[in-house]
mmCIF entry with sequence, helices, sheets and N, C-alpha, C, O atoms, coordinates in Angstrom:
data_MODEL
# 
_entry.id   MODEL 
# 
_entity.id                         1 
_entity.type                       polymer 
_entity.pdbx_number_of_molecules   1 
# 
_entity_poly.entity_id                      1 
_entity_poly.type                           'polypeptide(L)' 
_entity_poly.nstd_linkage                   no 
_entity_poly.nstd_monomer                   no 
_entity_poly.pdbx_seq_one_letter_code       
;(UNK)(UNK)(UNK)(UNK)(UNK)(UNK)(UNK)(UNK)(UNK)(UNK)(UNK)(UNK)(UNK)(UNK)(UNK)(UNK)
(UNK)(UNK)(UNK)(UNK)(UNK)(UNK)(UNK)(UNK)(UNK)(UNK)(UNK)(UNK)(UNK)(UNK)(UNK)(UNK)
(UNK)(UNK)(UNK)(UNK)(UNK)(UNK)(UNK)(UNK)(UNK)(UNK)(UNK)(UNK)(UNK)(UNK)(UNK)(UNK)
(UNK)(UNK)(UNK)(UNK)(UNK)(UNK)
;
_entity_poly.pdbx_seq_one_letter_code_can   XXXXXXXXXXXXXXXXXXXXXXXXXXXXXXXXXXXXXXXXXXXXXXXXXXXXXX 
_entity_poly.pdbx_strand_id                 A 
# 
loop_
_entity_poly_seq.entity_id 
_entity_poly_seq.num 
_entity_poly_seq.mon_id 
_entity_poly_seq.hetero 
1 1  UNK n 
1 2  UNK n 
1 3  UNK n 
1 4  UNK n 
1 5  UNK n 
1 6  UNK n 
1 7  UNK n 
1 8  UNK n 
1 9  UNK n 
1 10 UNK n 
1 11 UNK n 
1 12 UNK n 
1 13 UNK n 
1 14 UNK n 
1 15 UNK n 
1 16 UNK n 
1 17 UNK n 
1 18 UNK n 
1 19 UNK n 
1 20 UNK n 
1 21 UNK n 
1 22 UNK n 
1 23 UNK n 
1 24 UNK n 
1 25 UNK n 
1 26 UNK n 
1 27 UNK n 
1 28 UNK n 
1 29 UNK n 
1 30 UNK n 
1 31 UNK n 
1 32 UNK n 
1 33 UNK n 
1 34 UNK n 
1 35 UNK n 
1 36 UNK n 
1 37 UNK n 
1 38 UNK n 
1 39 UNK n 
1 40 UNK n 
1 41 UNK n 
1 42 UNK n 
1 43 UNK n 
1 44 UNK n 
1 45 UNK n 
1 46 UNK n 
1 47 UNK n 
1 48 UNK n 
1 49 UNK n 
1 50 UNK n 
1 51 UNK n 
1 52 UNK n 
1 53 UNK n 
1 54 UNK n 
# 
_struct_asym.id          A 
_struct_asym.entity_id   1 
# 
loop_
_struct_conf.conf_type_id 
_struct_conf.id 
_struct_conf.pdbx_PDB_helix_id 
_struct_conf.beg_label_comp_id 
_struct_conf.beg_label_asym_id 
_struct_conf.beg_label_seq_id 
_struct_conf.pdbx_beg_PDB_ins_code 
_struct_conf.end_label_comp_id 
_struct_conf.end_label_asym_id 
_struct_conf.end_label_seq_id 
_struct_conf.pdbx_end_PDB_ins_code 
_struct_conf.beg_auth_comp_id 
_struct_conf.beg_auth_asym_id 
_struct_conf.beg_auth_seq_id 
_struct_conf.end_auth_comp_id 
_struct_conf.end_auth_asym_id 
_struct_conf.end_auth_seq_id 
_struct_conf.pdbx_PDB_helix_class 
_struct_conf.details 
_struct_conf.pdbx_PDB_helix_length 
HELX_P HELX_P1 AA1 UNK A 18 ? UNK A 37 ? UNK A 18 UNK A 37 1 ? 20 
HELX_P HELX_P2 AA2 UNK A 41 ? UNK A 43 ? UNK A 41 UNK A 43 5 ? 3  
# 
_struct_conf_type.id          HELX_P 
_struct_conf_type.criteria    ? 
_struct_conf_type.reference   ? 
# 
loop_
_atom_site.group_PDB 
_atom_site.id 
_atom_site.type_symbol 
_atom_site.label_atom_id 
_atom_site.label_alt_id 
_atom_site.label_comp_id 
_atom_site.label_asym_id 
_atom_site.label_entity_id 
_atom_site.label_seq_id 
_atom_site.pdbx_PDB_ins_code 
_atom_site.Cartn_x 
_atom_site.Cartn_y 
_atom_site.Cartn_z 
_atom_site.occupancy 
_atom_site.B_iso_or_equiv 
_atom_site.pdbx_formal_charge 
_atom_site.auth_seq_id 
_atom_site.auth_comp_id 
_atom_site.auth_asym_id 
_atom_site.auth_atom_id 
_atom_site.pdbx_PDB_model_num 
ATOM 1   N N  . UNK A 1 1  ? -16.031 38.680 3.352   1.00 0.00 ? 1  UNK A N  1 
ATOM 2   C CA . UNK A 1 1  ? -16.550 38.173 2.098   1.00 0.00 ? 1  UNK A CA 1 
ATOM 3   C C  . UNK A 1 1  ? -16.408 36.648 2.092   1.00 0.00 ? 1  UNK A C  1 
ATOM 4   O O  . UNK A 1 1  ? -15.407 36.113 2.570   1.00 0.00 ? 1  UNK A O  1 
ATOM 5   N N  . UNK A 1 2  ? -17.386 35.970 1.565   1.00 0.00 ? 2  UNK A N  1 
ATOM 6   C CA . UNK A 1 2  ? -17.345 34.513 1.531   1.00 0.00 ? 2  UNK A CA 1 
ATOM 7   C C  . UNK A 1 2  ? -17.776 33.956 0.182   1.00 0.00 ? 2  UNK A C  1 
ATOM 8   O O  . UNK A 1 2  ? -18.435 32.918 0.116   1.00 0.00 ? 2  UNK A O  1 
ATOM 9   N N  . UNK A 1 3  ? -17.408 34.639 -0.885  1.00 0.00 ? 3  UNK A N  1 
ATOM 10  C CA . UNK A 1 3  ? -17.770 34.183 -2.224  1.00 0.00 ? 3  UNK A CA 1 
ATOM 11  C C  . UNK A 1 3  ? -16.549 33.606 -2.923  1.00 0.00 ? 3  UNK A C  1 
ATOM 12  O O  . UNK A 1 3  ? -15.451 34.152 -2.816  1.00 0.00 ? 3  UNK A O  1 
ATOM 13  N N  . UNK A 1 4  ? -16.737 32.517 -3.629  1.00 0.00 ? 4  UNK A N  1 
ATOM 14  C CA . UNK A 1 4  ? -15.618 31.868 -4.312  1.00 0.00 ? 4  UNK A CA 1 
ATOM 15  C C  . UNK A 1 4  ? -15.245 32.588 -5.607  1.00 0.00 ? 4  UNK A C  1 
ATOM 16  O O  . UNK A 1 4  ? -14.099 32.497 -6.047  1.00 0.00 ? 4  UNK A O  1 
ATOM 17  N N  . UNK A 1 5  ? -16.176 33.293 -6.218  1.00 0.00 ? 5  UNK A N  1 
ATOM 18  C CA . UNK A 1 5  ? -15.930 33.999 -7.481  1.00 0.00 ? 5  UNK A CA 1 
ATOM 19  C C  . UNK A 1 5  ? -15.405 33.044 -8.550  1.00 0.00 ? 5  UNK A C  1 
ATOM 20  O O  . UNK A 1 5  ? -14.429 33.349 -9.235  1.00 0.00 ? 5  UNK A O  1 
ATOM 21  N N  . UNK A 1 6  ? -16.054 31.889 -8.689  1.00 0.00 ? 6  UNK A N  1 
ATOM 22  C CA . UNK A 1 6  ? -15.671 30.900 -9.688  1.00 0.00 ? 6  UNK A CA 1 
ATOM 23  C C  . UNK A 1 6  ? -16.898 30.495 -10.492 1.00 0.00 ? 6  UNK A C  1 
ATOM 24  O O  . UNK A 1 6  ? -18.032 30.747 -10.084 1.00 0.00 ? 6  UNK A O  1 
ATOM 25  N N  . UNK A 1 7  ? -16.666 29.873 -11.622 1.00 0.00 ? 7  UNK A N  1 
ATOM 26  C CA . UNK A 1 7  ? -17.720 29.291 -12.433 1.00 0.00 ? 7  UNK A CA 1 
ATOM 27  C C  . UNK A 1 7  ? -17.423 27.805 -12.569 1.00 0.00 ? 7  UNK A C  1 
ATOM 28  O O  . UNK A 1 7  ? -16.296 27.421 -12.883 1.00 0.00 ? 7  UNK A O  1 
ATOM 29  N N  . UNK A 1 8  ? -18.419 26.975 -12.336 1.00 0.00 ? 8  UNK A N  1 
ATOM 30  C CA . UNK A 1 8  ? -18.247 25.528 -12.421 1.00 0.00 ? 8  UNK A CA 1 
ATOM 31  C C  . UNK A 1 8  ? -19.206 24.989 -13.480 1.00 0.00 ? 8  UNK A C  1 
ATOM 32  O O  . UNK A 1 8  ? -20.402 25.280 -13.454 1.00 0.00 ? 8  UNK A O  1 
ATOM 33  N N  . UNK A 1 9  ? -18.675 24.210 -14.398 1.00 0.00 ? 9  UNK A N  1 
ATOM 34  C CA . UNK A 1 9  ? -19.488 23.562 -15.423 1.00 0.00 ? 9  UNK A CA 1 
ATOM 35  C C  . UNK A 1 9  ? -19.440 22.060 -15.173 1.00 0.00 ? 9  UNK A C  1 
ATOM 36  O O  . UNK A 1 9  ? -18.362 21.469 -15.112 1.00 0.00 ? 9  UNK A O  1 
ATOM 37  N N  . UNK A 1 10 ? -20.611 21.447 -15.029 1.00 0.00 ? 10 UNK A N  1 
ATOM 38  C CA . UNK A 1 10 ? -20.701 20.014 -14.772 1.00 0.00 ? 10 UNK A CA 1 
ATOM 39  C C  . UNK A 1 10 ? -21.680 19.418 -15.775 1.00 0.00 ? 10 UNK A C  1 
ATOM 40  O O  . UNK A 1 10 ? -22.778 19.941 -15.965 1.00 0.00 ? 10 UNK A O  1 
ATOM 41  N N  . UNK A 1 11 ? -21.283 18.334 -16.409 1.00 0.00 ? 11 UNK A N  1 
ATOM 42  C CA . UNK A 1 11 ? -22.159 17.646 -17.355 1.00 0.00 ? 11 UNK A CA 1 
ATOM 43  C C  . UNK A 1 11 ? -22.585 16.306 -16.784 1.00 0.00 ? 11 UNK A C  1 
ATOM 44  O O  . UNK A 1 11 ? -21.747 15.492 -16.394 1.00 0.00 ? 11 UNK A O  1 
ATOM 45  N N  . UNK A 1 12 ? -23.885 16.080 -16.735 1.00 0.00 ? 12 UNK A N  1 
ATOM 46  C CA . UNK A 1 12 ? -24.417 14.767 -16.379 1.00 0.00 ? 12 UNK A CA 1 
ATOM 47  C C  . UNK A 1 12 ? -24.647 14.048 -17.706 1.00 0.00 ? 12 UNK A C  1 
ATOM 48  O O  . UNK A 1 12 ? -25.615 14.336 -18.411 1.00 0.00 ? 12 UNK A O  1 
ATOM 49  N N  . UNK A 1 13 ? -23.770 13.125 -18.043 1.00 0.00 ? 13 UNK A N  1 
ATOM 50  C CA . UNK A 1 13 ? -23.769 12.523 -19.369 1.00 0.00 ? 13 UNK A CA 1 
ATOM 51  C C  . UNK A 1 13 ? -24.806 11.425 -19.560 1.00 0.00 ? 13 UNK A C  1 
ATOM 52  O O  . UNK A 1 13 ? -25.203 11.132 -20.687 1.00 0.00 ? 13 UNK A O  1 
ATOM 53  N N  . UNK A 1 14 ? -25.247 10.817 -18.459 1.00 0.00 ? 14 UNK A N  1 
ATOM 54  C CA . UNK A 1 14 ? -26.205 9.720  -18.571 1.00 0.00 ? 14 UNK A CA 1 
ATOM 55  C C  . UNK A 1 14 ? -27.292 9.863  -17.523 1.00 0.00 ? 14 UNK A C  1 
ATOM 56  O O  . UNK A 1 14 ? -27.130 10.556 -16.519 1.00 0.00 ? 14 UNK A O  1 
ATOM 57  N N  . UNK A 1 15 ? -28.383 9.203  -17.776 1.00 0.00 ? 15 UNK A N  1 
ATOM 58  C CA . UNK A 1 15 ? -29.470 9.154  -16.803 1.00 0.00 ? 15 UNK A CA 1 
ATOM 59  C C  . UNK A 1 15 ? -30.756 9.704  -17.373 1.00 0.00 ? 15 UNK A C  1 
ATOM 60  O O  . UNK A 1 15 ? -30.751 10.624 -18.192 1.00 0.00 ? 15 UNK A O  1 
ATOM 61  N N  . UNK A 1 16 ? -31.863 9.126  -16.927 1.00 0.00 ? 16 UNK A N  1 
ATOM 62  C CA . UNK A 1 16 ? -33.183 9.557  -17.393 1.00 0.00 ? 16 UNK A CA 1 
ATOM 63  C C  . UNK A 1 16 ? -33.940 10.339 -16.325 1.00 0.00 ? 16 UNK A C  1 
ATOM 64  O O  . UNK A 1 16 ? -34.820 11.139 -16.643 1.00 0.00 ? 16 UNK A O  1 
ATOM 65  N N  . UNK A 1 17 ? -33.601 10.108 -15.070 1.00 0.00 ? 17 UNK A N  1 
ATOM 66  C CA . UNK A 1 17 ? -34.315 10.724 -13.964 1.00 0.00 ? 17 UNK A CA 1 
ATOM 67  C C  . UNK A 1 17 ? -33.576 11.996 -13.534 1.00 0.00 ? 17 UNK A C  1 
ATOM 68  O O  . UNK A 1 17 ? -32.441 11.926 -13.064 1.00 0.00 ? 17 UNK A O  1 
ATOM 69  N N  . UNK A 1 18 ? -34.222 13.158 -13.697 1.00 0.00 ? 18 UNK A N  1 
ATOM 70  C CA . UNK A 1 18 ? -33.552 14.421 -13.405 1.00 0.00 ? 18 UNK A CA 1 
ATOM 71  C C  . UNK A 1 18 ? -33.173 14.557 -11.933 1.00 0.00 ? 18 UNK A C  1 
ATOM 72  O O  . UNK A 1 18 ? -32.173 15.199 -11.611 1.00 0.00 ? 18 UNK A O  1 
ATOM 73  N N  . UNK A 1 19 ? -33.958 13.961 -11.040 1.00 0.00 ? 19 UNK A N  1 
ATOM 74  C CA . UNK A 1 19 ? -33.627 13.996 -9.615  1.00 0.00 ? 19 UNK A CA 1 
ATOM 75  C C  . UNK A 1 19 ? -32.298 13.284 -9.366  1.00 0.00 ? 19 UNK A C  1 
ATOM 76  O O  . UNK A 1 19 ? -31.443 13.795 -8.642  1.00 0.00 ? 19 UNK A O  1 
ATOM 77  N N  . UNK A 1 20 ? -32.129 12.119 -9.958  1.00 0.00 ? 20 UNK A N  1 
ATOM 78  C CA . UNK A 1 20 ? -30.894 11.362 -9.775  1.00 0.00 ? 20 UNK A CA 1 
ATOM 79  C C  . UNK A 1 20 ? -29.708 12.051 -10.444 1.00 0.00 ? 20 UNK A C  1 
ATOM 80  O O  . UNK A 1 20 ? -28.589 11.990 -9.936  1.00 0.00 ? 20 UNK A O  1 
ATOM 81  N N  . UNK A 1 21 ? -29.944 12.702 -11.571 1.00 0.00 ? 21 UNK A N  1 
ATOM 82  C CA . UNK A 1 21 ? -28.874 13.446 -12.236 1.00 0.00 ? 21 UNK A CA 1 
ATOM 83  C C  . UNK A 1 21 ? -28.399 14.595 -11.345 1.00 0.00 ? 21 UNK A C  1 
ATOM 84  O O  . UNK A 1 21 ? -27.194 14.790 -11.185 1.00 0.00 ? 21 UNK A O  1 
ATOM 85  N N  . UNK A 1 22 ? -29.317 15.349 -10.769 1.00 0.00 ? 22 UNK A N  1 
ATOM 86  C CA . UNK A 1 22 ? -28.952 16.467 -9.893  1.00 0.00 ? 22 UNK A CA 1 
ATOM 87  C C  . UNK A 1 22 ? -28.213 15.956 -8.666  1.00 0.00 ? 22 UNK A C  1 
ATOM 88  O O  . UNK A 1 22 ? -27.218 16.545 -8.241  1.00 0.00 ? 22 UNK A O  1 
ATOM 89  N N  . UNK A 1 23 ? -28.697 14.869 -8.104  1.00 0.00 ? 23 UNK A N  1 
ATOM 90  C CA . UNK A 1 23 ? -28.063 14.265 -6.931  1.00 0.00 ? 23 UNK A CA 1 
ATOM 91  C C  . UNK A 1 23 ? -26.615 13.863 -7.245  1.00 0.00 ? 23 UNK A C  1 
ATOM 92  O O  . UNK A 1 23 ? -25.710 14.089 -6.441  1.00 0.00 ? 23 UNK A O  1 
ATOM 93  N N  . UNK A 1 24 ? -26.417 13.275 -8.401  1.00 0.00 ? 24 UNK A N  1 
ATOM 94  C CA . UNK A 1 24 ? -25.089 12.842 -8.824  1.00 0.00 ? 24 UNK A CA 1 
ATOM 95  C C  . UNK A 1 24 ? -24.151 14.030 -9.013  1.00 0.00 ? 24 UNK A C  1 
ATOM 96  O O  . UNK A 1 24 ? -22.989 13.975 -8.613  1.00 0.00 ? 24 UNK A O  1 
ATOM 97  N N  . UNK A 1 25 ? -24.653 15.101 -9.621  1.00 0.00 ? 25 UNK A N  1 
ATOM 98  C CA . UNK A 1 25 ? -23.836 16.291 -9.849  1.00 0.00 ? 25 UNK A CA 1 
ATOM 99  C C  . UNK A 1 25 ? -23.372 16.876 -8.518  1.00 0.00 ? 25 UNK A C  1 
ATOM 100 O O  . UNK A 1 25 ? -22.190 17.181 -8.358  1.00 0.00 ? 25 UNK A O  1 
ATOM 101 N N  . UNK A 1 26 ? -24.282 17.035 -7.567  1.00 0.00 ? 26 UNK A N  1 
ATOM 102 C CA . UNK A 1 26 ? -23.911 17.606 -6.273  1.00 0.00 ? 26 UNK A CA 1 
ATOM 103 C C  . UNK A 1 26 ? -22.923 16.715 -5.531  1.00 0.00 ? 26 UNK A C  1 
ATOM 104 O O  . UNK A 1 26 ? -21.966 17.210 -4.934  1.00 0.00 ? 26 UNK A O  1 
ATOM 105 N N  . UNK A 1 27 ? -23.149 15.408 -5.565  1.00 0.00 ? 27 UNK A N  1 
ATOM 106 C CA . UNK A 1 27 ? -22.262 14.490 -4.847  1.00 0.00 ? 27 UNK A CA 1 
ATOM 107 C C  . UNK A 1 27 ? -20.870 14.473 -5.476  1.00 0.00 ? 27 UNK A C  1 
ATOM 108 O O  . UNK A 1 27 ? -19.867 14.499 -4.762  1.00 0.00 ? 27 UNK A O  1 
ATOM 109 N N  . UNK A 1 28 ? -20.805 14.429 -6.792  1.00 0.00 ? 28 UNK A N  1 
ATOM 110 C CA . UNK A 1 28 ? -19.511 14.400 -7.478  1.00 0.00 ? 28 UNK A CA 1 
ATOM 111 C C  . UNK A 1 28 ? -18.743 15.702 -7.250  1.00 0.00 ? 28 UNK A C  1 
ATOM 112 O O  . UNK A 1 28 ? -17.532 15.677 -7.035  1.00 0.00 ? 28 UNK A O  1 
ATOM 113 N N  . UNK A 1 29 ? -19.443 16.837 -7.295  1.00 0.00 ? 29 UNK A N  1 
ATOM 114 C CA . UNK A 1 29 ? -18.783 18.114 -7.070  1.00 0.00 ? 29 UNK A CA 1 
ATOM 115 C C  . UNK A 1 29 ? -18.273 18.208 -5.636  1.00 0.00 ? 29 UNK A C  1 
ATOM 116 O O  . UNK A 1 29 ? -17.165 18.691 -5.403  1.00 0.00 ? 29 UNK A O  1 
ATOM 117 N N  . UNK A 1 30 ? -19.065 17.756 -4.684  1.00 0.00 ? 30 UNK A N  1 
ATOM 118 C CA . UNK A 1 30 ? -18.650 17.796 -3.276  1.00 0.00 ? 30 UNK A CA 1 
ATOM 119 C C  . UNK A 1 30 ? -17.407 16.939 -3.049  1.00 0.00 ? 30 UNK A C  1 
ATOM 120 O O  . UNK A 1 30 ? -16.495 17.348 -2.330  1.00 0.00 ? 30 UNK A O  1 
ATOM 121 N N  . UNK A 1 31 ? -17.366 15.770 -3.650  1.00 0.00 ? 31 UNK A N  1 
ATOM 122 C CA . UNK A 1 31 ? -16.201 14.894 -3.481  1.00 0.00 ? 31 UNK A CA 1 
ATOM 123 C C  . UNK A 1 31 ? -14.956 15.498 -4.118  1.00 0.00 ? 31 UNK A C  1 
ATOM 124 O O  . UNK A 1 31 ? -13.869 15.443 -3.542  1.00 0.00 ? 31 UNK A O  1 
ATOM 125 N N  . UNK A 1 32 ? -15.117 16.077 -5.308  1.00 0.00 ? 32 UNK A N  1 
ATOM 126 C CA . UNK A 1 32 ? -13.982 16.705 -5.996  1.00 0.00 ? 32 UNK A CA 1 
ATOM 127 C C  . UNK A 1 32 ? -13.476 17.908 -5.208  1.00 0.00 ? 32 UNK A C  1 
ATOM 128 O O  . UNK A 1 32 ? -12.266 18.106 -5.091  1.00 0.00 ? 32 UNK A O  1 
ATOM 129 N N  . UNK A 1 33 ? -14.385 18.708 -4.668  1.00 0.00 ? 33 UNK A N  1 
ATOM 130 C CA . UNK A 1 33 ? -13.998 19.871 -3.878  1.00 0.00 ? 33 UNK A CA 1 
ATOM 131 C C  . UNK A 1 33 ? -13.262 19.449 -2.611  1.00 0.00 ? 33 UNK A C  1 
ATOM 132 O O  . UNK A 1 33 ? -12.255 20.057 -2.247  1.00 0.00 ? 33 UNK A O  1 
ATOM 133 N N  . UNK A 1 34 ? -13.753 18.421 -1.941  1.00 0.00 ? 34 UNK A N  1 
ATOM 134 C CA . UNK A 1 34 ? -13.085 17.927 -0.734  1.00 0.00 ? 34 UNK A CA 1 
ATOM 135 C C  . UNK A 1 34 ? -11.668 17.464 -1.061  1.00 0.00 ? 34 UNK A C  1 
ATOM 136 O O  . UNK A 1 34 ? -10.729 17.773 -0.328  1.00 0.00 ? 34 UNK A O  1 
ATOM 137 N N  . UNK A 1 35 ? -11.513 16.725 -2.156  1.00 0.00 ? 35 UNK A N  1 
ATOM 138 C CA . UNK A 1 35 ? -10.188 16.246 -2.545  1.00 0.00 ? 35 UNK A CA 1 
ATOM 139 C C  . UNK A 1 35 ? -9.253  17.413 -2.871  1.00 0.00 ? 35 UNK A C  1 
ATOM 140 O O  . UNK A 1 35 ? -8.053  17.343 -2.608  1.00 0.00 ? 35 UNK A O  1 
ATOM 141 N N  . UNK A 1 36 ? -9.805  18.483 -3.443  1.00 0.00 ? 36 UNK A N  1 
ATOM 142 C CA . UNK A 1 36 ? -8.983  19.624 -3.838  1.00 0.00 ? 36 UNK A CA 1 
ATOM 143 C C  . UNK A 1 36 ? -8.493  20.437 -2.656  1.00 0.00 ? 36 UNK A C  1 
ATOM 144 O O  . UNK A 1 36 ? -7.421  21.038 -2.727  1.00 0.00 ? 36 UNK A O  1 
ATOM 145 N N  . UNK A 1 37 ? -9.249  20.469 -1.573  1.00 0.00 ? 37 UNK A N  1 
ATOM 146 C CA . UNK A 1 37 ? -8.880  21.353 -0.462  1.00 0.00 ? 37 UNK A CA 1 
ATOM 147 C C  . UNK A 1 37 ? -8.257  20.641 0.736   1.00 0.00 ? 37 UNK A C  1 
ATOM 148 O O  . UNK A 1 37 ? -7.722  21.308 1.621   1.00 0.00 ? 37 UNK A O  1 
ATOM 149 N N  . UNK A 1 38 ? -8.307  19.312 0.795   1.00 0.00 ? 38 UNK A N  1 
ATOM 150 C CA . UNK A 1 38 ? -7.723  18.661 1.970   1.00 0.00 ? 38 UNK A CA 1 
ATOM 151 C C  . UNK A 1 38 ? -6.199  18.596 1.849   1.00 0.00 ? 38 UNK A C  1 
ATOM 152 O O  . UNK A 1 38 ? -5.641  18.512 0.755   1.00 0.00 ? 38 UNK A O  1 
ATOM 153 N N  . UNK A 1 39 ? -5.559  18.638 2.997   1.00 0.00 ? 39 UNK A N  1 
ATOM 154 C CA . UNK A 1 39 ? -4.099  18.628 3.039   1.00 0.00 ? 39 UNK A CA 1 
ATOM 155 C C  . UNK A 1 39 ? -3.551  17.310 2.506   1.00 0.00 ? 39 UNK A C  1 
ATOM 156 O O  . UNK A 1 39 ? -4.151  16.252 2.695   1.00 0.00 ? 39 UNK A O  1 
ATOM 157 N N  . UNK A 1 40 ? -2.401  17.390 1.836   1.00 0.00 ? 40 UNK A N  1 
ATOM 158 C CA . UNK A 1 40 ? -1.734  16.212 1.293   1.00 0.00 ? 40 UNK A CA 1 
ATOM 159 C C  . UNK A 1 40 ? -0.713  15.723 2.325   1.00 0.00 ? 40 UNK A C  1 
ATOM 160 O O  . UNK A 1 40 ? 0.263   16.422 2.600   1.00 0.00 ? 40 UNK A O  1 
ATOM 161 N N  . UNK A 1 41 ? -0.923  14.539 2.897   1.00 0.00 ? 41 UNK A N  1 
ATOM 162 C CA . UNK A 1 41 ? 0.003   14.059 3.921   1.00 0.00 ? 41 UNK A CA 1 
ATOM 163 C C  . UNK A 1 41 ? 1.419   13.809 3.390   1.00 0.00 ? 41 UNK A C  1 
ATOM 164 O O  . UNK A 1 41 ? 2.369   13.757 4.172   1.00 0.00 ? 41 UNK A O  1 
ATOM 165 N N  . UNK A 1 42 ? 1.567   13.657 2.089   1.00 0.00 ? 42 UNK A N  1 
ATOM 166 C CA . UNK A 1 42 ? 2.896   13.445 1.499   1.00 0.00 ? 42 UNK A CA 1 
ATOM 167 C C  . UNK A 1 42 ? 3.726   14.719 1.500   1.00 0.00 ? 42 UNK A C  1 
ATOM 168 O O  . UNK A 1 42 ? 4.948   14.668 1.360   1.00 0.00 ? 42 UNK A O  1 
ATOM 169 N N  . UNK A 1 43 ? 3.063   15.867 1.658   1.00 0.00 ? 43 UNK A N  1 
ATOM 170 C CA . UNK A 1 43 ? 3.770   17.150 1.613   1.00 0.00 ? 43 UNK A CA 1 
ATOM 171 C C  . UNK A 1 43 ? 3.721   17.832 2.973   1.00 0.00 ? 43 UNK A C  1 
ATOM 172 O O  . UNK A 1 43 ? 3.502   19.041 3.053   1.00 0.00 ? 43 UNK A O  1 
ATOM 173 N N  . UNK A 1 44 ? 3.921   17.079 4.028   1.00 0.00 ? 44 UNK A N  1 
ATOM 174 C CA . UNK A 1 44 ? 3.849   17.621 5.386   1.00 0.00 ? 44 UNK A CA 1 
ATOM 175 C C  . UNK A 1 44 ? 4.873   18.733 5.577   1.00 0.00 ? 44 UNK A C  1 
ATOM 176 O O  . UNK A 1 44 ? 6.058   18.558 5.295   1.00 0.00 ? 44 UNK A O  1 
ATOM 177 N N  . UNK A 1 45 ? 4.403   19.866 6.053   1.00 0.00 ? 45 UNK A N  1 
ATOM 178 C CA . UNK A 1 45 ? 5.283   20.985 6.339   1.00 0.00 ? 45 UNK A CA 1 
ATOM 179 C C  . UNK A 1 45 ? 5.617   21.860 5.139   1.00 0.00 ? 45 UNK A C  1 
ATOM 180 O O  . UNK A 1 45 ? 6.222   22.920 5.303   1.00 0.00 ? 45 UNK A O  1 
ATOM 181 N N  . UNK A 1 46 ? 5.237   21.439 3.936   1.00 0.00 ? 46 UNK A N  1 
ATOM 182 C CA . UNK A 1 46 ? 5.525   22.227 2.737   1.00 0.00 ? 46 UNK A CA 1 
ATOM 183 C C  . UNK A 1 46 ? 4.366   23.170 2.441   1.00 0.00 ? 46 UNK A C  1 
ATOM 184 O O  . UNK A 1 46 ? 3.215   22.880 2.770   1.00 0.00 ? 46 UNK A O  1 
ATOM 185 N N  . UNK A 1 47 ? 4.678   24.290 1.823   1.00 0.00 ? 47 UNK A N  1 
ATOM 186 C CA . UNK A 1 47 ? 3.640   25.228 1.409   1.00 0.00 ? 47 UNK A CA 1 
ATOM 187 C C  . UNK A 1 47 ? 3.121   24.759 0.058   1.00 0.00 ? 47 UNK A C  1 
ATOM 188 O O  . UNK A 1 47 ? 3.900   24.625 -0.885  1.00 0.00 ? 47 UNK A O  1 
ATOM 189 N N  . UNK A 1 48 ? 1.793   24.501 -0.059  1.00 0.00 ? 48 UNK A N  1 
ATOM 190 C CA . UNK A 1 48 ? 1.257   24.028 -1.338  1.00 0.00 ? 48 UNK A CA 1 
ATOM 191 C C  . UNK A 1 48 ? 1.386   25.093 -2.422  1.00 0.00 ? 48 UNK A C  1 
ATOM 192 O O  . UNK A 1 48 ? 0.953   26.231 -2.242  1.00 0.00 ? 48 UNK A O  1 
ATOM 193 N N  . UNK A 1 49 ? 1.981   24.718 -3.540  1.00 0.00 ? 49 UNK A N  1 
ATOM 194 C CA . UNK A 1 49 ? 2.174   25.656 -4.638  1.00 0.00 ? 49 UNK A CA 1 
ATOM 195 C C  . UNK A 1 49 ? 2.295   24.893 -5.944  1.00 0.00 ? 49 UNK A C  1 
ATOM 196 O O  . UNK A 1 49 ? 2.809   23.775 -5.985  1.00 0.00 ? 49 UNK A O  1 
ATOM 197 N N  . UNK A 1 50 ? 1.808   25.521 -7.019  1.00 0.00 ? 50 UNK A N  1 
ATOM 198 C CA . UNK A 1 50 ? 1.988   24.955 -8.348  1.00 0.00 ? 50 UNK A CA 1 
ATOM 199 C C  . UNK A 1 50 ? 2.999   25.781 -9.142  1.00 0.00 ? 50 UNK A C  1 
ATOM 200 O O  . UNK A 1 50 ? 3.149   25.581 -10.347 1.00 0.00 ? 50 UNK A O  1 
ATOM 201 N N  . UNK A 1 51 ? 3.690   26.703 -8.481  1.00 0.00 ? 51 UNK A N  1 
ATOM 202 C CA . UNK A 1 51 ? 4.664   27.564 -9.148  1.00 0.00 ? 51 UNK A CA 1 
ATOM 203 C C  . UNK A 1 51 ? 5.715   26.712 -9.854  1.00 0.00 ? 51 UNK A C  1 
ATOM 204 O O  . UNK A 1 51 ? 6.319   25.819 -9.259  1.00 0.00 ? 51 UNK A O  1 
ATOM 205 N N  . UNK A 1 52 ? 5.912   27.005 -11.111 1.00 0.00 ? 52 UNK A N  1 
ATOM 206 C CA . UNK A 1 52 ? 6.912   26.293 -11.896 1.00 0.00 ? 52 UNK A CA 1 
ATOM 207 C C  . UNK A 1 52 ? 6.416   24.987 -12.504 1.00 0.00 ? 52 UNK A C  1 
ATOM 208 O O  . UNK A 1 52 ? 7.165   24.321 -13.218 1.00 0.00 ? 52 UNK A O  1 
ATOM 209 N N  . UNK A 1 53 ? 5.159   24.606 -12.232 1.00 0.00 ? 53 UNK A N  1 
ATOM 210 C CA . UNK A 1 53 ? 4.642   23.360 -12.795 1.00 0.00 ? 53 UNK A CA 1 
ATOM 211 C C  . UNK A 1 53 ? 3.519   23.570 -13.784 1.00 0.00 ? 53 UNK A C  1 
ATOM 212 O O  . UNK A 1 53 ? 3.190   22.658 -14.542 1.00 0.00 ? 53 UNK A O  1 
ATOM 213 N N  . UNK A 1 54 ? 2.924   24.745 -13.797 1.00 0.00 ? 54 UNK A N  1 
ATOM 214 C CA . UNK A 1 54 ? 1.826   24.994 -14.730 1.00 0.00 ? 54 UNK A CA 1 
ATOM 215 C C  . UNK A 1 54 ? 2.334   25.678 -15.979 1.00 0.00 ? 54 UNK A C  1 
ATOM 216 O O  . UNK A 1 54 ? 1.552   25.970 -16.884 1.00 0.00 ? 54 UNK A O  1 
# 
């Protein structure tokens, strides 16, 4: 299985050209996703967890 089973809501708050708005949404989401999944060099060797912080 390769489905994320998530829902993503993105608002393009400014812009008149729908092509540029769509382009911005995809680029911003891709950058945010990359930041969310890449390893944190400050936590080398640690298991990533939010247990006890949420």
